[in-house]
C-alpha positions in Angstrom: 51.5 149.4 75.4 53.3 151.8 77.5 53.6 150.1 81.2 55.1 152.1 84.1 56.6 150.4 86.9 56.7 151.9 90.3 59.4 150.5 92.3 61.7 147.6 91.6 63.6 145.7 94.3 61.5 142.8 94.7 57.8 142.3 92.9 58.6 145.1 90.4 61.8 143.7 89.3 60.3 140.4 88.5 57.4 142.0 87.2 59.5 143.7 84.4 61.6 140.7 83.3 58.5 138.7 83.1 56.7 141.6 81.0 59.7 142.0 78.8 59.7 137.9 77.8 56.2 137.9 77.3 56.2 141.0 75.2 59.2 142.3 73.0 57.5 145.5 71.9 56.1 147.0 74.9 57.8 150.3 76.2 58.5 149.6 79.9 60.0 152.6 82.1 60.8 151.6 85.7 60.8 154.5 88.5 62.8 154.0 91.4 62.9 156.7 94.1 66.1 155.4 95.8 69.7 155.0 93.9 69.6 151.0 93.9 67.5 148.5 92.4 67.2 144.7 92.7 69.1 144.0 95.8 68.7 141.4 98.7 67.1 143.5 101.7 66.7 140.0 103.3 70.6 139.9 103.4 71.2 143.7 104.9 71.5 142.3 108.8 74.4 139.9 107.5 76.3 142.1 105.8 76.4 144.2 109.1 77.6 141.1 110.9 79.9 140.3 108.2 78.8 137.2 107.6 78.6 138.5 104.1 81.7 140.0 103.8 81.3 141.8 100.1 78.7 144.7 99.8 78.4 144.0 96.3 76.8 140.3 96.9 73.7 142.4 98.1 73.0 143.6 94.6 71.0 140.9 92.1 71.9 143.0 89.4 72.3 147.0 88.5 70.6 149.4 86.3 73.0 148.9 83.3 72.4 145.2 83.2 69.0 145.2 83.5 68.5 147.9 80.8 70.9 145.9 78.4 69.3 142.7 79.0 65.5 143.5 79.0 65.4 146.5 76.9 63.9 148.9 79.4 64.4 152.2 80.8 65.3 152.4 84.5 65.1 155.8 86.1 66.7 156.0 89.7 66.1 158.8 91.9 62.7 159.2 90.8 59.8 159.8 92.7 56.2 159.1 91.3 54.7 161.4 93.6 50.9 161.3 92.0 49.0 159.3 89.7 46.7 161.4 87.5 44.1 158.9 86.5 41.6 161.1 84.6 44.8 162.2 82.0 46.5 158.8 82.7 49.8 160.4 83.6 52.1 160.1 86.5 54.1 163.0 88.2 57.5 162.3 88.8 60.0 164.1 90.8 63.9 164.0 89.7 65.3 164.1 93.1 68.9 164.9 91.7 67.8 167.6 89.5 65.0 169.0 91.5 62.8 168.9 88.6 59.1 167.8 88.2 57.7 166.2 85.1 54.4 163.9 83.5 55.0 160.8 82.2 51.8 158.9 80.2 50.8 155.5 80.6 48.3 152.3 79.3 49.0 150.3 82.5 50.8 151.0 85.8 52.5 148.5 88.2 52.6 150.0 91.7 55.6 147.9 93.9 56.2 150.5 96.3 56.6 148.1 99.0 56.6 149.4 102.7 58.8 151.3 105.0 59.5 151.0 108.8 57.2 152.3 111.3 58.8 154.9 113.8 56.5 156.4 116.0 58.5 159.5 116.2 60.8 160.4 113.2 62.9 162.8 115.0 64.4 159.8 116.9 66.2 159.1 113.7 68.1 162.9 113.9 70.1 161.4 116.8 73.5 160.1 115.7 73.4 156.7 117.4 70.0 155.9 116.5 69.3 153.9 113.2 66.5 151.9 111.2 67.2 149.1 108.8 65.6 148.6 105.5 67.6 150.0 102.6 71.1 150.1 101.5 71.8 153.9 102.6 70.4 152.3 106.2 72.8 149.6 105.8 75.9 151.5 104.9 75.0 154.0 107.7 74.8 151.3 110.5 78.2 149.6 109.0 80.1 152.9 108.9 79.0 153.9 112.4 80.1 150.6 113.8 83.3 150.8 111.8 84.2 154.5 113.3 82.7 154.1 116.6 83.2 150.4 117.9 79.8 150.5 120.0 80.3 148.2 122.9 76.2 148.1 123.5 73.2 148.1 121.5 69.6 148.5 122.1 67.3 147.1 119.4 63.6 148.1 119.8 61.5 145.4 118.0 61.4 141.5 118.1 60.8 140.7 114.7 62.6 139.2 112.1 65.1 142.2 111.6 65.4 142.6 115.2 66.2 139.3 115.8 68.6 139.0 112.9 70.4 142.1 113.8 71.0 140.9 117.4 72.5 138.1 116.2 74.8 139.7 113.8 75.8 142.7 116.4 76.4 139.7 119.0 78.6 138.1 116.6 80.5 141.5 116.4 81.0 141.4 120.1 78.3 144.0 121.1 76.3 143.7 124.1 72.6 143.6 122.9 69.4 144.4 124.6 66.3 144.3 122.9 62.7 145.4 124.0 59.2 144.9 122.5 55.9 146.2 123.7 54.7 142.5 123.0 55.3 139.9 125.8 57.0 137.8 123.5 59.4 137.7 120.3 58.7 136.8 116.9 55.1 138.0 116.9 53.5 136.1 114.4 54.3 132.7 116.1 52.5 131.3 119.3 53.7 132.5 122.6 54.5 128.8 123.5 56.9 128.6 120.4 58.4 132.0 120.6 59.4 131.0 124.6 62.1 128.4 122.8 63.7 131.4 120.8 63.5 133.8 123.8 65.7 131.0 126.0 68.2 130.7 123.3 68.5 134.4 122.7 69.0 134.7 126.5 71.6 132.0 126.7 73.3 133.7 123.8 73.4 136.7 125.9 70.8 138.9 124.7 68.8 140.8 127.3 65.1 140.9 127.1 62.6 143.5 128.0 59.5 142.1 126.6 56.0 143.5 127.2 58.1 146.7 127.4 57.9 149.0 124.7 60.0 152.2 123.8 58.9 155.4 125.4 61.7 157.6 124.6 64.9 158.2 123.3 67.4 160.9 124.4 71.2 162.0 124.6 71.8 161.8 121.1 70.6 158.0 121.3 72.7 157.1 124.2 69.8 156.3 126.6 66.8 154.5 125.7 63.8 154.8 128.1 61.1 152.1 128.1 57.5 152.0 128.8 57.9 151.2 132.5 60.5 153.9 132.9 63.6 151.6 132.8 66.3 153.2 131.1 68.8 151.6 129.0 72.3 153.2 128.2 73.6 152.6 125.1 76.1 153.2 122.3 73.9 152.4 119.4 70.1 152.2 118.9 68.3 150.4 116.1 64.6 150.8 115.6 62.8 147.7 114.0 59.4 147.9 115.3 57.2 147.2 112.5 56.5 148.2 108.5 53.9 150.1 107.0 52.7 150.0 103.5 54.0 152.6 101.1 50.4 153.5 99.8 50.6 157.3 100.0 50.1 157.7 95.8 47.3 155.1 95.6 45.3 156.7 98.3 45.8 160.4 97.0 44.8 158.9 93.3 41.8 157.4 94.9 42.4 153.8 94.7 40.6 151.8 97.4 42.8 150.6 100.3 42.1 148.2 103.2 41.9 149.0 107.0 45.5 148.8 107.5 46.1 151.3 104.5 47.1 148.3 102.1 46.1 148.5 98.5 43.1 146.2 97.8 43.9 144.2 94.9 41.5 141.4 93.2 42.9 137.6 92.4 44.4 139.4 89.1 46.6 141.9 91.1 44.4 144.2 89.8 43.5 147.6 91.8 39.9 149.5 92.0 41.2 151.0 88.6 41.4 148.6 85.6 44.7 150.4 84.3 46.5 150.2 87.8 48.4 146.9 89.3 49.8 146.3 92.6 52.2 143.6 94.2 54.2 143.0 97.3 54.3 144.5 100.7 51.9 147.3 99.5 48.9 145.2 98.8 46.5 143.4 101.0 46.2 139.3 100.1 43.9 136.8 101.1 45.0 134.7 104.1 45.4 131.2 102.1 43.8 129.4 105.4 41.2 131.5 106.9 40.2 133.3 103.6 40.0 137.0 105.3 42.4 139.9 103.9 45.6 140.2 105.7 49.0 141.7 105.3 52.1 139.6 104.8 55.2 141.5 103.9 57.6 138.7 102.3 59.6 138.4 99.5 58.7 135.2 98.6 55.2 136.2 97.7 56.0 139.4 96.2 58.3 137.9 93.3 55.2 135.4 92.8 52.8 138.4 92.5 55.3 140.0 90.1 55.6 136.9 88.1 52.0 136.4 87.7 50.8 139.9 87.0 52.9 140.2 83.8 50.3 138.4 81.7 47.1 140.1 83.3 49.2 143.6 82.5 49.7 142.3 79.1 46.1 140.8 78.7 47.4 137.7 77.2 46.6 135.4 80.2 44.7 135.2 83.7 47.0 134.6 86.0 45.6 134.5 89.5 47.3 134.8 93.2 45.0 132.5 95.2 46.4 133.8 98.7 49.3 133.9 101.2 50.6 131.0 103.6 53.2 133.4 105.3 55.5 130.6 105.2 58.8 132.0 107.0 62.0 131.1 108.0 64.8 132.6 110.7 68.1 132.0 111.7 68.5 132.9 115.4 72.1 132.1 115.9 72.6 128.6 115.8 68.6 127.8 116.0 66.1 127.7 113.2 62.5 128.7 113.6 60.2 128.6 111.1 56.1 128.8 110.6 53.3 128.3 107.8 49.7 128.8 107.8 47.7 129.7 110.9 48.9 130.1 114.0 46.6 129.8 117.2 46.8 133.4 117.6 45.4 134.3 114.0 42.7 131.5 114.6 41.5 133.2 118.0 41.4 136.6 116.3 39.2 135.0 113.9 36.9 133.8 116.4 37.9 130.0 116.3 38.1 128.1 119.7 40.4 125.6 120.6 38.8 122.0 120.8 35.8 123.4 119.3 37.1 124.5 115.7 41.0 123.3 115.8 43.4 121.3 118.0 47.3 121.0 118.1 49.9 118.6 118.7 53.3 119.2 119.9 56.3 116.6 119.2 59.9 116.4 120.1 61.7 114.2 117.5 65.2 114.1 116.3 66.3 115.7 113.2 67.8 112.7 111.9 68.1 108.8 112.9 69.3 109.1 116.4 72.1 106.5 116.4 73.6 108.8 113.4 76.1 111.5 115.0 74.9 114.9 115.1 71.1 114.2 115.3 69.5 117.5 117.3 66.0 117.9 118.4 63.3 119.9 117.0 59.8 121.0 118.3 56.8 120.7 116.0 53.7 122.5 116.9 50.8 121.2 114.5 47.6 122.9 114.4 44.7 121.0 112.5 41.1 121.4 112.4 38.5 119.2 113.8 37.6 117.7 110.7 41.4 116.6 109.9 42.4 119.4 107.7 45.8 120.4 108.5 45.8 124.3 109.1 49.3 125.4 110.3 52.6 124.5 111.6 55.6 126.3 113.9 59.1 124.6 114.5 62.4 125.4 116.3 65.3 123.5 116.3 68.8 123.3 114.7 68.7 121.0 111.8 66.2 119.7 109.0 63.8 122.7 110.4 63.6 124.6 107.2 63.0 121.1 104.9 59.9 120.2 107.4 58.1 123.6 107.4 58.2 123.3 103.5 56.8 120.1 103.6 54.1 121.1 105.7 53.6 124.3 103.6 53.3 122.1 100.5 50.5 120.2 102.2 49.2 123.2 103.2 48.6 124.2 99.5 46.9 121.4 98.6 44.7 121.1 101.7 46.1 118.4 102.9 44.6 116.6 106.1 46.7 115.0 108.8 46.1 111.5 107.4 48.0 113.0 104.5 50.5 114.0 106.4 51.2 110.4 107.6 51.3 109.0 104.2 53.8 111.2 102.8 56.9 109.3 101.5 59.7 111.2 102.3 63.5 110.6 101.7 65.3 108.9 104.5 68.7 107.8 105.2 70.5 108.0 108.5 72.4 111.1 108.1 69.0 112.9 106.7 65.7 111.7 108.3 64.4 108.8 110.4 62.5 106.1 108.5 59.3 107.7 110.0 59.9 111.3 109.4 59.1 114.2 111.9 56.4 115.4 109.7 54.9 112.0 109.8 55.2 111.9 113.8 53.2 115.1 113.8 50.8 113.7 111.7 50.3 110.1 113.7 49.9 112.0 117.1 47.5 114.3 115.4 45.6 111.4 114.1 45.8 109.9 117.4 44.0 112.7 119.0 41.3 113.0 116.5 40.6 109.1 116.7 40.1 109.6 120.5 43.2 107.4 121.4 44.4 109.9 123.9 43.2 112.8 125.6 45.8 115.7 125.5 45.6 118.1 128.1 46.9 122.1 127.3 49.2 124.2 129.3 46.7 126.5 130.0 44.2 123.9 131.2 47.1 122.1 133.6 47.9 125.3 135.2 44.0 126.1 135.8 
């Protein structure tokens, strides 16, 4: 069998390793339009901020190592520009040699990922304006800071990359302003939880312009104009507005796409063509809680999809991918913020109503036993259905946030209830937790609400 893998950063790199382990004889050719494969794109902001000192640490592996270890052929600087389904070939552009050729296939795996959304690409032609997505992007920003020592920066976009860049630029002594057309940072989170992050950003000196998106960038990137006319003078601008799936070749080949132009796949990661599979940021996935199709560009799901799809491509198993919870965590200076499952925002978009379809509780436990030195508070928002099923959670704090969100994520995977949350037996010693863990507390208060022992009032109800 001849298998072509298009894209080899996250899902594609995992898939090629699994394909080889499952079949020693398959011919596997990997195409990557850039010059790098299998690198840690989640670590890029931390290299710019110099928390990661060695650039080589960003690379999980290199071309020669992967080819030698797995017996695959990797073609860098090779852009797959078309899929010719009738002939079962792809058209490949060799970027360095400026040549084009065709390569035949039995099966294709598309792992083409996503790209930053830039409403006006001409902005990137200005010397002070950058995006951050690839190794070349990272090198460009790093070298600009090294050469010019900017004193100020404007970041457009308050998502994960924007906030991580804000932290890392502040750590390098740069005065940072951050704007977003949304009225909050971290759009996947509910506004009440995002507010905790905004307060911490302000305390760390980040100037926030929320509900005030980008209108224009002028003067070689030195002047950023916001939607309401506010102008910000800056020495560096970074665009982190959002991402879009790299589905152009799939669309041109007639593969079925969803409303957001992601590739539609079934639970086996198979596209509308039985010989073409897809994984990662480029595909639509099932929302594990709500059951609808969504787009969740995260490295964890991409790698799991890449592992699962290998058996299906080889037709030696039927590994399903049943949906994504969107479990995520971010370091915002000394604060940790995490979420999993449904938020109020996603429930409301799906037509769910507070009090009728879902409820929530907000608790403020300490990270470990209060009498042991170093305990810090965290805020847990637990969202649950009126029948007791846990739907999602968001947590903001300083210590132990990651393990609590992972605990609740695991419960969500197994469709657990608030009573299950109260009954979880979790590791306890004073330096690590309390005899009643914070997630137990969230379960206790949720159970009290369901039992009618308390009558909660929301902030909206209080203000009304």
